[in-house]
BAFI-3210 file (N, C-alpha, C; in Angstrom, 3 decimals, decimal comma, padded with zeros to 6 digits):
// residues 290
n [1|2|3|4|5|6|7|8|9|10|11|12|13|14|15|16|17|18|19|20|21|22|23|24|25|26|27|28|29|30|31|32|33|34|35|36|37|38|39|40|41|42|43|44|45|46|47|48|49|50|51|52|53|54|55|56|57|58|59|60|61|62|63|64|65|66|67|68|69|70|71|72|73|74|75|76|77|78|79|80|81|82|83|84|85|86|87|88|89|90|91|92|93|94|95|96|97|98|99|100|101|102|103|104|105|106|107|108|109|110|111|112|113|114|115|116|117|118|119|120|121|122|123|124|125|126|127|128|129|130|131|132|133|134|135|136|137|138|139|140|141|142|143|144|145|146|147|148|149|150|151|152|153|154|155|156|157|158|159|160|161|162|163|164|165|166|167|168|169|170|171|172|173|174|175|176|177|178|179|180|181|182|183|184|185|186|187|188|189|190|191|192|193|194|195|196|197|198|199|200|201|202|203|204|205|206|207|208|209|210|211|212|213|214|215|216|217|218|219|220|221|222|223|224|225|226|227|228|229|230|231|232|233|234|235|236|237|238|239|240|241|242|243|244|245|246|247|248|249|250|251|252|253|254|255|256|257|258|259|260|261|262|263|264|265|266|267|268|269|270|271|272|273|274|275|276|277|278|279|280|281|282|283|284|285|286|287|288|289|290]
n.u [-149,902|-146,596|-143,928|-141,425|-138,512|-136,187|-132,766|-130,477|-128,695|-125,750|-125,662|-124,321|-124,644|-124,548|-122,034|-119,170|-120,620|-122,335|-120,684|-120,193|-122,602|-125,882|-127,875|-130,536|-130,611|-130,089|-131,105|-134,399|-135,595|-134,679|-135,409|-134,607|-134,789|-135,682|-137,165|-139,560|-140,700|-141,030|-142,802|-145,013|-145,762|-146,311|-148,453|-150,362|-150,975|-149,059|-146,824|-144,690|-141,620|-139,213|-135,990|-133,856|-130,471|-127,282|-124,556|-123,073|-125,356|-125,457|-125,801|-128,414|-129,834|-129,276|-130,718|-133,391|-133,448|-133,741|-132,261|-130,708|-128,658|-128,737|-131,385|-131,331|-129,666|-131,194|-133,380|-132,195|-131,501|-133,910|-135,261|-137,921|-139,690|-138,009|-137,022|-139,325|-139,754|-137,473|-137,927|-140,343|-139,599|-138,244|-140,350|-141,964|-142,321|-141,885|-138,871|-136,705|-133,455|-131,974|-129,301|-128,389|-127,424|-124,188|-124,228|-126,485|-127,587|-126,836|-129,406|-132,845|-134,707|-133,567|-133,515|-136,063|-135,869|-133,899|-135,266|-137,222|-137,178|-138,018|-140,600|-144,154|-145,313|-147,340|-148,684|-149,509|-147,262|-145,838|-143,809|-141,116|-139,040|-136,287|-135,718|-137,449|-140,042|-143,440|-145,889|-148,954|-152,466|-155,079|-152,248|-149,643|-149,378|-151,878|-153,501|-152,614|-153,214|-155,994|-156,584|-155,609|-157,331|-159,691|-159,279|-157,978|-155,479|-152,465|-150,488|-150,100|-149,247|-147,731|-148,233|-147,379|-147,926|-145,516|-143,559|-142,335|-139,515|-138,636|-139,226|-137,312|-136,053|-137,459|-139,641|-141,727|-145,217|-147,417|-150,802|-153,430|-155,498|-158,335|-158,373|-157,703|-156,217|-155,246|-152,247|-150,314|-147,658|-144,305|-141,751|-138,485|-136,721|-136,951|-135,662|-135,391|-138,428|-139,513|-141,138|-144,037|-146,049|-146,724|-147,041|-145,570|-143,920|-143,438|-142,009|-143,344|-145,180|-147,547|-147,299|-148,262|-147,146|-146,701|-144,958|-142,400|-142,232|-141,798|-139,435|-137,554|-136,710|-135,962|-133,875|-130,922|-131,052|-130,834|-127,657|-126,717|-128,243|-130,752|-133,885|-136,805|-138,934|-138,779|-139,518|-142,163|-143,241|-143,149|-144,794|-147,226|-147,932|-148,970|-150,733|-153,099|-152,232|-152,313|-152,400|-152,042|-152,739|-151,116|-152,267|-151,026|-148,035|-145,237|-141,940|-139,078|-135,935|-133,384|-130,938|-128,480|-129,585|-132,388|-132,872|-132,367|-134,461|-136,611|-136,174|-136,749|-139,466|-140,729|-140,025|-141,381|-143,883|-143,918|-144,809|-142,976|-140,807|-141,500|-142,049|-139,591|-137,964|-139,132|-138,611|-135,825|-135,463|-136,588|-134,759|-132,470|-133,236|-133,587|-130,974|-129,524|-130,645|-129,886]
n.v [-018,387|-019,282|-018,946|-020,905|-020,586|-022,293|-021,973|-023,438|-024,955|-025,843|-024,945|-026,048|-026,471|-024,008|-023,028|-021,117|-018,944|-019,177|-019,412|-017,256|-015,937|-016,772|-018,926|-018,331|-015,627|-014,860|-012,965|-012,927|-011,595|-009,136|-009,170|-010,609|-014,138|-015,088|-012,959|-013,058|-015,249|-014,365|-012,235|-013,656|-015,263|-013,283|-011,943|-013,877|-013,749|-014,707|-013,415|-013,608|-014,798|-017,309|-017,661|-020,130|-020,652|-021,889|-021,065|-017,898|-015,139|-012,504|-011,028|-011,642|-010,789|-008,050|-007,363|-007,405|-005,568|-002,175|000,487|003,074|004,813|004,307|005,024|007,771|008,604|007,936|009,578|012,098|012,077|012,210|009,908|008,634|006,467|004,211|004,611|004,209|001,525|000,295|000,897|-000,463|-003,159|-003,636|-003,575|-005,728|-008,115|-009,679|-010,807|-013,287|-014,697|-017,834|-019,836|-022,968|-025,566|-027,124|-029,632|-030,893|-033,158|-032,917|-032,017|-031,677|-031,718|-030,955|-028,089|-027,615|-028,692|-027,012|-024,591|-024,995|-024,042|-021,410|-021,435|-021,189|-022,941|-025,806|-024,844|-024,973|-024,742|-023,093|-024,401|-024,172|-024,808|-022,964|-022,604|-022,591|-021,129|-020,257|-019,187|-018,083|-017,581|-018,008|-017,788|-020,302|-020,537|-019,630|-021,584|-023,917|-023,255|-023,134|-025,840|-026,963|-025,922|-027,117|-029,940|-030,469|-031,855|-033,707|-032,819|-030,867|-031,230|-029,693|-030,453|-031,642|-032,925|-034,733|-035,596|-038,918|-038,847|-036,987|-037,749|-038,889|-036,807|-035,902|-036,314|-039,000|-039,680|-041,936|-042,718|-043,328|-046,255|-045,758|-043,025|-039,725|-037,800|-038,276|-039,111|-042,043|-042,927|-041,655|-041,709|-040,898|-039,469|-041,700|-044,724|-045,390|-046,585|-047,352|-045,566|-044,708|-043,093|-040,416|-038,104|-035,607|-034,184|-030,695|-028,880|-027,096|-026,808|-027,427|-028,032|-029,697|-029,641|-032,345|-033,334|-033,088|-035,114|-037,243|-036,534|-036,460|-039,058|-039,905|-041,432|-040,753|-040,797|-041,494|-040,775|-040,022|-037,987|-036,075|-036,523|-034,734|-035,901|-038,555|-038,195|-037,265|-039,514|-041,339|-039,964|-040,071|-042,691|-042,819|-040,746|-038,383|-037,226|-034,973|-034,363|-031,462|-030,462|-027,980|-025,229|-023,316|-021,762|-023,564|-023,039|-024,411|-023,445|-024,242|-024,752|-023,575|-023,516|-023,871|-021,744|-019,632|-020,045|-019,518|-016,806|-015,778|-016,508|-015,094|-012,487|-012,174|-011,712|-009,218|-005,944|-003,927|-005,225|-007,206|-006,708|-005,793|-007,939|-010,064|-009,236|-009,432|-012,213|-013,326|-012,382|-013,770|-016,455|-016,382|-015,758|-017,988|-019,985|-019,547]
n.w [090,977|090,241|087,822|086,156|084,324|082,445|081,950|082,128|080,701|078,739|076,154|073,921|071,196|070,114|070,417|069,347|070,329|072,529|074,686|076,389|076,488|077,323|075,287|075,303|075,386|072,851|070,035|068,626|065,902|066,928|069,603|072,692|073,153|075,659|076,581|075,156|076,450|079,121|078,689|077,689|079,905|081,830|080,610|080,870|083,486|085,191|086,982|088,660|088,372|088,104|087,099|086,198|086,234|085,058|085,082|085,296|085,424|084,770|082,378|081,623|083,844|083,760|081,526|082,329|084,328|085,629|083,685|084,252|083,195|080,417|079,975|080,527|078,462|076,166|076,599|076,427|073,764|072,587|071,925|072,393|072,063|072,153|074,713|076,297|075,727|076,853|079,546|079,889|079,702|082,106|083,826|083,349|084,876|088,105|088,338|089,364|089,885|089,967|090,786|089,568|091,675|091,678|092,678|091,802|089,256|085,716|083,409|082,262|084,300|086,660|087,118|088,223|090,783|091,766|091,853|093,693|096,500|096,164|095,363|096,040|098,771|098,303|096,082|092,542|089,690|086,830|084,272|082,094|079,240|077,846|075,108|072,897|070,843|070,656|068,559|069,160|069,687|071,737|074,015|074,604|077,426|078,325|077,162|078,498|081,153|081,030|080,481|082,823|084,769|083,918|084,088|086,507|087,168|088,158|086,558|083,572|080,232|077,543|074,143|070,820|067,497|065,657|062,732|061,804|061,471|063,282|065,840|067,522|068,730|070,896|073,813|073,610|073,657|075,265|075,360|077,743|077,448|075,417|075,793|074,658|075,788|078,384|079,873|079,764|079,753|079,115|076,744|076,622|074,000|071,998|070,477|066,925|065,591|068,019|069,308|071,174|070,118|067,760|069,076|071,023|073,902|074,379|075,934|077,716|080,719|083,387|086,778|089,803|093,271|093,650|091,812|092,897|094,766|093,144|091,747|093,772|094,213|091,761|089,403|087,443|083,855|080,407|079,073|081,538|082,574|084,352|083,537|082,724|081,390|082,250|084,889|084,562|083,379|085,517|087,303|085,951|086,324|088,810|089,227|087,802|084,688|082,088|078,553|076,586|073,510|071,644|069,990|067,327|065,949|066,232|067,053|067,339|068,607|069,234|068,006|065,590|062,879|063,213|064,874|063,130|061,310|063,015|063,481|060,942|060,629|062,726|062,052|059,647|060,554|061,507|060,893|060,338|059,292|057,488|054,606|053,432|054,126|052,702|050,067|050,081|050,611|048,322|046,449|047,253|046,823|044,044|043,218|044,153|042,666|040,105]
ca.u [-149,014|-145,313|-143,383|-139,999|-137,898|-134,887|-131,677|-129,363|-127,881|-124,478|-125,814|-123,169|-124,900|-124,323|-120,660|-118,651|-121,427|-122,971|-119,673|-120,321|-123,980|-126,854|-128,574|-131,858|-130,478|-129,922|-132,316|-135,331|-136,106|-134,302|-135,873|-134,061|-135,765|-136,263|-138,158|-140,843|-141,257|-141,474|-143,995|-146,130|-146,200|-146,902|-149,756|-151,287|-151,173|-147,957|-145,884|-143,557|-140,920|-137,912|-135,131|-132,806|-129,278|-126,206|-123,377|-123,405|-126,602|-125,451|-126,330|-129,871|-130,336|-129,217|-131,767|-134,685|-133,278|-133,720|-130,981|-130,823|-127,748|-129,299|-132,624|-130,965|-129,139|-132,301|-134,199|-131,457|-131,515|-135,280|-135,723|-138,908|-140,254|-137,027|-136,988|-140,473|-139,554|-136,492|-138,605|-141,372|-138,966|-137,927|-141,596|-142,771|-142,630|-140,920|-138,006|-135,581|-132,518|-131,503|-128,223|-128,538|-126,246|-123,379|-124,514|-127,577|-127,129|-127,238|-130,667|-133,893|-135,546|-132,856|-133,920|-137,240|-135,370|-133,178|-136,219|-138,237|-137,279|-138,610|-142,006|-145,106|-145,661|-148,688|-149,288|-148,970|-146,335|-145,606|-142,415|-140,872|-137,691|-136,073|-135,159|-138,472|-141,034|-144,700|-146,735|-150,322|-153,462|-154,434|-150,866|-149,491|-149,662|-153,333|-154,061|-152,315|-153,980|-157,378|-156,638|-155,394|-158,574|-160,723|-159,026|-157,440|-154,572|-151,164|-149,657|-150,539|-148,072|-147,947|-147,869|-147,579|-147,665|-144,334|-143,355|-141,490|-138,084|-138,303|-139,641|-136,149|-135,571|-138,373|-140,289|-142,918|-146,295|-148,408|-152,032|-154,170|-156,483|-159,617|-158,258|-156,849|-155,554|-154,608|-150,964|-149,955|-146,211|-143,511|-140,455|-137,587|-135,876|-137,009|-134,932|-136,268|-139,368|-139,963|-141,967|-145,434|-146,921|-146,078|-147,276|-144,401|-143,983|-142,693|-141,258|-144,100|-145,914|-147,990|-147,164|-148,515|-145,951|-146,504|-143,797|-141,181|-142,210|-141,230|-138,064|-136,651|-136,182|-135,727|-132,483|-130,541|-131,372|-129,950|-126,571|-126,449|-128,991|-132,027|-134,849|-138,159|-139,839|-138,789|-140,326|-143,573|-143,610|-143,421|-145,949|-148,433|-148,254|-149,605|-151,706|-153,635|-151,402|-153,023|-151,736|-152,784|-152,199|-151,002|-152,543|-150,124|-146,822|-144,169|-140,644|-137,893|-134,831|-132,272|-129,699|-128,349|-130,493|-133,765|-132,915|-132,493|-135,830|-137,497|-135,999|-137,471|-140,911|-141,189|-139,850|-142,436|-145,108|-143,752|-145,092|-141,807|-139,756|-142,004|-141,929|-138,180|-137,424|-139,625|-137,834|-134,480|-135,530|-136,801|-133,484|-131,567|-133,695|-133,281|-129,524|-129,052|-131,194|-129,268]
ca.v [-019,372|-018,768|-019,596|-021,230|-020,678|-022,938|-021,667|-024,034|-025,808|-025,290|-024,361|-026,494|-026,390|-022,632|-022,592|-020,419|-017,786|-019,399|-019,537|-016,144|-015,434|-017,870|-018,910|-017,732|-014,188|-014,585|-012,266|-013,333|-010,323|-008,018|-009,350|-011,850|-015,224|-015,197|-011,899|-013,574|-016,133|-013,551|-011,508|-014,596|-015,634|-012,114|-011,684|-014,903|-013,542|-015,304|-012,306|-013,927|-015,733|-017,782|-018,079|-020,999|-020,566|-022,783|-020,268|-016,522|-014,673|-011,050|-010,444|-011,796|-009,910|-006,662|-007,131|-007,180|-004,569|-000,791|000,923|004,538|005,510|004,179|005,802|009,195|008,811|007,911|010,778|013,243|011,963|012,328|008,606|008,345|005,123|003,270|004,828|003,536|000,080|-000,098|000,946|-001,512|-004,460|-003,781|-003,645|-006,846|-009,102|-009,820|-011,889|-013,614|-015,615|-018,877|-020,634|-024,401|-026,077|-028,117|-030,958|-031,502|-033,693|-032,216|-032,532|-030,656|-031,769|-030,384|-026,724|-027,619|-028,903|-025,806|-023,499|-025,390|-023,177|-020,109|-021,630|-021,106|-024,313|-026,286|-024,264|-025,413|-023,807|-023,224|-024,796|-024,168|-024,740|-021,617|-022,497|-022,653|-020,063|-020,674|-018,050|-018,587|-016,756|-017,707|-018,226|-021,616|-020,448|-019,554|-022,887|-024,865|-022,862|-023,553|-027,295|-027,274|-025,630|-028,061|-031,338|-030,555|-033,003|-033,490|-032,108|-030,669|-031,262|-029,169|-031,482|-031,455|-034,077|-034,557|-036,723|-040,004|-038,530|-036,047|-038,253|-039,209|-035,582|-035,463|-037,328|-039,496|-039,899|-043,015|-042,347|-044,413|-046,847|-045,082|-041,593|-038,979|-036,721|-038,686|-039,731|-043,272|-042,912|-040,880|-042,305|-039,817|-039,666|-043,130|-045,246|-045,543|-047,693|-047,713|-044,500|-045,114|-042,283|-039,246|-036,961|-035,380|-033,034|-029,618|-027,986|-026,233|-027,679|-026,985|-029,125|-029,533|-030,035|-033,793|-033,632|-033,196|-036,438|-038,131|-036,153|-036,722|-040,428|-040,228|-041,654|-040,229|-041,697|-041,489|-039,814|-039,604|-036,766|-036,176|-036,151|-034,419|-036,898|-039,719|-037,827|-037,249|-040,918|-041,925|-039,264|-040,554|-044,032|-042,726|-039,648|-037,948|-036,314|-034,792|-033,686|-030,373|-030,066|-026,532|-024,608|-022,217|-022,068|-023,981|-022,736|-024,790|-022,540|-024,701|-024,928|-022,414|-023,498|-023,642|-020,370|-018,771|-020,198|-018,799|-015,377|-015,457|-016,628|-013,984|-011,245|-012,092|-011,309|-007,832|-005,034|-003,109|-006,056|-008,201|-006,424|-005,778|-009,290|-010,855|-008,843|-010,011|-013,668|-013,627|-012,140|-014,869|-017,652|-016,198|-015,833|-019,345|-020,894|-019,258]
ca.w [090,368|089,783|086,644|086,117|082,997|082,600|081,021|082,861|079,844|078,272|074,826|073,132|069,753|069,680|070,644|070,522|070,732|073,829|075,741|077,329|076,501|077,210|073,990|075,501|075,167|071,429|069,583|067,578|065,365|067,780|070,981|073,245|073,230|076,992|076,780|074,675|077,475|080,254|078,263|077,595|081,248|082,482|079,991|081,360|084,917|085,954|086,990|089,523|087,499|088,566|085,996|086,729|085,395|085,483|085,391|085,630|084,800|084,783|081,146|081,645|084,894|083,286|080,532|082,982|085,382|085,150|083,109|084,340|082,278|079,073|079,922|080,417|077,109|075,210|076,813|075,889|072,308|072,117|071,418|073,422|071,884|072,694|076,158|076,899|075,600|077,867|080,845|079,913|079,936|083,532|084,585|082,861|085,910|089,194|087,872|090,235|089,252|090,876|090,191|089,822|092,381|090,970|093,234|091,050|087,975|084,504|082,895|082,234|085,501|087,807|087,459|089,099|092,143|092,162|092,086|094,679|097,682|095,827|095,026|097,141|099,166|098,044|094,882|091,253|089,066|085,387|084,042|080,655|078,716|077,331|073,759|071,853|070,857|070,047|068,208|069,290|070,369|073,009|074,163|075,239|078,858|078,497|076,814|079,575|082,339|080,800|080,648|084,236|085,483|083,497|084,453|087,870|087,218|088,792|085,589|082,192|079,369|076,196|073,173|069,391|066,636|064,812|061,819|062,304|061,464|064,355|067,155|068,356|069,366|071,946|074,625|072,917|074,625|075,146|076,049|078,378|076,533|075,333|076,072|073,744|076,511|079,632|079,559|080,470|079,939|078,165|076,429|076,226|072,826|071,689|069,323|065,752|065,604|069,367|069,884|071,358|069,264|067,163|069,948|071,872|074,799|073,721|076,792|078,617|081,627|084,706|087,742|091,229|094,020|093,635|090,971|093,695|095,381|092,128|091,416|094,894|094,132|090,352|089,039|086,142|082,746|079,245|079,117|082,903|082,854|085,060|082,502|083,169|080,805|083,139|086,045|084,159|083,177|086,834|087,864|085,268|086,813|090,122|089,273|086,512|083,902|080,823|077,447|075,965|072,206|071,560|068,700|067,044|065,203|067,154|066,457|068,104|068,266|070,047|067,246|064,698|061,737|063,641|065,373|061,957|060,810|063,935|063,207|059,710|060,853|063,568|061,294|058,640|061,229|061,946|059,786|060,015|058,710|056,546|053,174|053,035|054,258|051,574|048,889|050,210|050,475|046,896|045,769|047,591|046,115|042,624|043,041|044,398|041,658|038,799]
c.u [-147,735|-144,845|-141,896|-139,574|-136,500|-133,920|-130,378|-128,530|-126,592|-124,584|-124,737|-123,396|-124,697|-122,904|-120,029|-119,534|-121,991|-121,968|-119,850|-121,749|-124,942|-127,621|-129,964|-131,823|-130,236|-131,212|-133,094|-135,989|-135,874|-134,712|-135,280|-135,146|-136,447|-137,297|-139,526|-141,509|-141,806|-142,744|-145,210|-146,664|-146,894|-148,288|-150,807|-151,525|-150,109|-146,831|-144,801|-142,816|-139,532|-137,133|-133,967|-131,645|-128,226|-124,966|-123,777|-124,644|-126,638|-126,092|-127,856|-130,472|-130,352|-130,346|-133,096|-134,611|-133,393|-132,322|-130,948|-129,898|-128,287|-130,566|-132,325|-130,457|-130,271|-133,181|-133,514|-131,466|-132,922|-135,852|-136,741|-139,520|-139,304|-136,937|-138,125|-140,321|-138,558|-137,135|-139,636|-140,767|-138,700|-139,173|-142,449|-143,243|-141,598|-140,067|-136,853|-134,732|-131,938|-130,431|-128,407|-127,285|-125,503|-123,635|-125,664|-127,051|-127,553|-128,549|-131,781|-134,902|-134,885|-133,232|-135,161|-136,815|-134,640|-134,132|-137,177|-138,304|-137,945|-140,080|-142,883|-145,546|-147,122|-149,332|-148,693|-148,043|-146,194|-144,124|-142,174|-139,387|-137,528|-135,724|-136,156|-139,334|-142,271|-145,547|-148,178|-151,189|-154,746|-153,043|-150,800|-149,801|-151,162|-153,997|-153,813|-153,098|-155,437|-157,531|-156,464|-156,660|-159,659|-160,514|-158,526|-156,481|-153,339|-150,228|-150,398|-149,281|-148,440|-147,433|-148,093|-147,319|-146,440|-144,204|-142,346|-140,026|-137,673|-138,571|-138,449|-135,590|-136,337|-138,815|-141,604|-143,949|-147,135|-149,622|-152,682|-155,211|-157,817|-159,571|-157,361|-156,133|-154,859|-153,371|-150,741|-148,459|-145,571|-142,175|-139,550|-136,693|-135,819|-136,166|-135,893|-137,148|-139,916|-140,881|-143,412|-146,421|-146,100|-146,354|-146,110|-144,650|-143,031|-142,223|-142,016|-145,070|-146,518|-147,937|-147,739|-147,248|-145,717|-145,312|-142,551|-141,089|-141,598|-139,756|-137,080|-136,017|-135,858|-134,237|-132,192|-130,780|-130,357|-128,897|-126,213|-127,185|-130,279|-133,108|-136,226|-139,156|-139,907|-139,613|-141,806|-144,078|-143,969|-144,646|-147,247|-148,848|-149,018|-150,716|-152,138|-152,712|-152,036|-152,159|-152,639|-152,134|-152,224|-151,261|-151,596|-148,915|-145,691|-142,834|-139,524|-136,710|-133,552|-130,994|-129,645|-129,342|-131,922|-133,927|-133,081|-133,903|-136,819|-137,397|-136,797|-138,978|-141,448|-141,100|-140,937|-143,774|-145,014|-143,908|-143,861|-140,696|-140,225|-141,684|-140,477|-137,567|-137,872|-138,870|-136,457|-134,501|-135,753|-135,509|-132,506|-131,949|-133,365|-131,788|-129,012|-129,561|-130,597|-128,027]
c.v [-018,678|-019,545|-019,839|-021,303|-021,248|-022,467|-022,207|-024,989|-025,114|-024,664|-024,781|-026,385|-024,982|-022,143|-022,144|-019,275|-017,934|-019,560|-018,460|-015,639|-016,608|-017,780|-018,305|-016,209|-013,852|-013,970|-013,021|-012,051|-009,173|-008,115|-010,643|-012,902|-015,267|-014,101|-012,321|-014,430|-015,337|-012,784|-012,430|-014,951|-014,466|-011,812|-012,684|-014,784|-014,158|-014,279|-012,433|-015,079|-016,029|-018,261|-018,867|-021,015|-021,528|-021,992|-018,875|-016,080|-013,158|-010,447|-010,546|-010,868|-008,456|-006,372|-006,784|-006,150|-003,163|-000,414|002,448|005,289|005,475|005,016|007,297|009,514|008,868|009,149|012,008|013,255|012,100|011,039|008,028|006,953|004,065|003,394|004,090|002,022|-000,426|-000,107|-000,170|-002,869|-004,673|-003,884|-004,858|-007,758|-009,000|-011,041|-012,069|-014,677|-016,557|-019,682|-022,097|-024,934|-027,129|-029,523|-031,654|-032,036|-032,797|-032,818|-031,518|-030,757|-031,074|-028,939|-026,649|-027,793|-027,663|-024,677|-023,777|-024,466|-021,831|-020,217|-021,478|-022,513|-024,641|-025,776|-024,865|-024,349|-024,125|-023,487|-024,832|-024,124|-023,415|-021,493|-022,719|-021,399|-020,571|-019,427|-018,520|-017,569|-017,583|-018,326|-019,636|-021,591|-020,401|-020,889|-023,912|-024,532|-023,280|-025,055|-027,687|-027,023|-026,657|-029,446|-031,523|-031,746|-032,714|-032,730|-031,964|-030,525|-030,705|-030,172|-031,001|-032,776|-033,766|-035,753|-037,716|-039,601|-037,562|-036,596|-038,467|-037,989|-035,227|-036,631|-037,724|-039,983|-041,111|-042,612|-043,574|-044,956|-046,103|-043,594|-040,942|-037,832|-037,165|-039,526|-040,974|-043,330|-042,017|-041,579|-041,198|-040,251|-041,134|-043,500|-045,413|-046,784|-048,064|-046,668|-044,961|-044,302|-041,164|-037,972|-036,833|-034,197|-031,965|-028,528|-026,958|-027,097|-026,857|-028,198|-028,717|-029,951|-031,540|-034,181|-033,859|-034,531|-037,458|-037,816|-036,475|-038,105|-040,835|-040,374|-041,039|-041,282|-041,604|-040,393|-039,342|-038,344|-037,067|-035,619|-035,880|-035,431|-038,151|-039,433|-037,798|-038,668|-041,574|-041,278|-039,784|-041,940|-043,986|-041,684|-039,273|-036,912|-036,193|-034,049|-032,586|-030,035|-028,539|-026,066|-023,430|-022,688|-022,326|-023,812|-023,152|-023,935|-022,935|-025,021|-023,827|-022,379|-023,195|-022,251|-019,392|-018,839|-019,448|-017,293|-014,957|-015,468|-015,458|-012,666|-011,069|-011,674|-009,894|-006,897|-004,231|-003,903|-006,887|-007,884|-006,459|-007,172|-010,172|-010,520|-009,493|-011,522|-014,072|-013,423|-013,282|-016,132|-017,559|-016,356|-017,257|-020,332|-020,667|-020,136]
c.w [089,897|088,555|086,783|084,656|083,178|081,516|081,609|082,020|079,436|076,883|073,852|071,629|069,211|069,962|069,325|071,036|072,138|074,966|076,806|077,476|076,388|075,898|074,112|075,399|073,703|070,890|068,518|067,086|066,346|069,231|071,530|073,436|074,588|077,245|076,261|075,752|078,656|079,890|078,194|078,976|081,931|081,921|080,445|082,862|085,795|085,976|088,053|088,860|088,051|087,349|086,586|085,749|085,919|085,885|085,830|084,856|084,669|083,544|081,103|082,697|084,438|082,306|081,190|084,114|084,798|084,663|083,089|083,386|080,850|078,936|079,782|079,012|076,085|075,345|076,228|074,368|071,724|071,559|072,401|073,282|072,442|074,210|076,843|076,817|076,643|079,251|080,972|080,249|081,419|084,398|084,219|083,977|087,016|088,871|088,854|089,548|090,293|090,155|090,568|090,506|091,564|091,487|092,520|089,726|086,822|084,015|083,047|083,369|086,686|088,111|088,341|090,550|092,645|092,538|093,228|095,895|097,414|095,427|096,258|097,519|098,876|096,774|093,607|090,674|087,585|085,181|082,544|080,336|077,973|075,871|072,627|071,927|070,126|069,818|068,191|070,015|070,515|073,108|074,729|076,732|079,111|078,180|077,926|080,840|082,207|081,007|082,112|085,043|085,154|084,093|085,888|088,026|088,074|087,863|084,270|081,346|077,995|075,177|071,743|068,677|065,786|063,878|062,380|062,432|062,566|065,750|068,080|069,083|070,634|072,827|073,992|073,928|074,260|075,968|076,683|077,400|076,586|075,582|075,026|074,448|077,793|079,320|080,415|080,737|078,879|077,980|075,897|075,070|072,405|070,468|068,153|065,858|066,958|069,992|070,032|070,529|068,648|067,953|070,916|072,796|074,267|074,682|077,591|079,403|082,760|085,615|089,091|091,971|094,081|092,763|091,816|094,426|094,431|091,891|092,528|094,828|092,697|090,087|087,677|085,065|081,632|079,364|080,503|083,308|083,622|084,135|083,098|082,617|081,665|084,388|085,729|083,958|084,508|087,478|087,260|085,739|088,137|090,186|087,862|085,877|082,522|079,816|076,913|074,630|072,079|070,135|068,505|066,269|066,182|066,450|067,400|067,657|068,986|069,310|066,193|063,543|062,170|064,253|064,211|061,378|061,701|063,717|061,978|059,949|061,677|062,806|060,245|059,235|061,802|060,758|059,376|059,334|057,520|055,080|052,707|053,120|053,098|050,291|048,929|050,007|049,023|046,104|046,023|046,833|044,629|042,365|043,173|043,356|040,273|038,559]
res [m|k|g|i|i|t|i|a|g|y|g|t|r|f|l|p|a|s|k|a|v|p|k|e|m|f|p|i|a|g|v|p|l|i|q|y|h|v|e|m|l|a|a|a|g|i|d|e|i|i|v|v|v|r|g|t|s|e|v|v|q|r|h|f|a|p|a|p|d|l|e|r|h|l|e|a|q|g|k|h|a|l|l|e|e|v|r|r|i|s|r|l|a|d|v|v|f|v|r|q|p|e|t|l|p|y|g|n|a|s|p|a|l|a|a|r|p|w|l|t|p|g|e|p|f|y|y|m|f|g|d|d|i|i|l|a|d|p|s|p|a|q|q|l|l|s|a|f|r|e|h|q|p|a|a|v|v|a|t|r|w|v|p|d|e|e|i|h|l|y|g|s|i|a|f|k|p|g|s|d|h|q|i|e|r|i|v|e|k|p|a|p|g|t|a|p|s|n|w|v|q|i|g|q|f|i|f|t|p|e|l|f|e|v|l|e|t|l|e|t|g|k|g|g|e|l|w|l|a|d|g|i|d|r|l|a|r|r|s|k|v|v|a|q|p|i|d|g|l|w|l|p|a|g|d|p|l|r|h|l|k|a|c|i|e|v|s|l|r|r|e|d|l|r|d|d|l|l|v|y|l|r|e|v|v|q|r|e|s|d]
***
């Protein structure tokens, strides 16, 4: 099974920082967000990864490529731990980069169409958005793979429960009568009071190639975008699509505030950062409350 990571958006909520650097390269506790995704997929046995980009991808490609000049410098400086880390990154997985054609509409389903020629015909694939991180053991990929093996569906959708005030940000899920896991339909970013449930899809999926039969005839939806939720909604009307609630700490990082929160949460789980960060946070709270 191959994996697809999408970084084909404009990152407008992070402008001007995202003008030249994809937001998926922004660091979370010193590690680019996309590296967490590649490490998760590789650890789950998905070591052939397609990264779909909209513009240039040189900065992302350089991150996962060997860096002989840097390696020589680190070796000369005796910084062996950093040297091994730099080498490890380039060996994580077989990562290829695909530019999304301008002929495809904007939207989070278009990267799947862009990556299709690089997928293995007839095989399922892992698909994930690039701007969230989930801290979980087993990982989200392992949880979805387990559900896929158990149910043998056309798709598995990672889900979480969210409060009413957040539903409008996501695709809300309606389950088939009498089922707590089989999806009947998905409503993308529902208007207040119209969501079928508080369960939402959170940007990680496993699909069979049947998805492409749906996407080939799918029309653009809200905002003129090609929405994956609309494709899943149509797929669920013809085939079995199941929801897999993901256990773990879900950290959306698609805007500056939530990115900052994700940095704090991840840093608090690192032994080399936790104690000093807690001291600083307590100092800030005390200062701001005076």
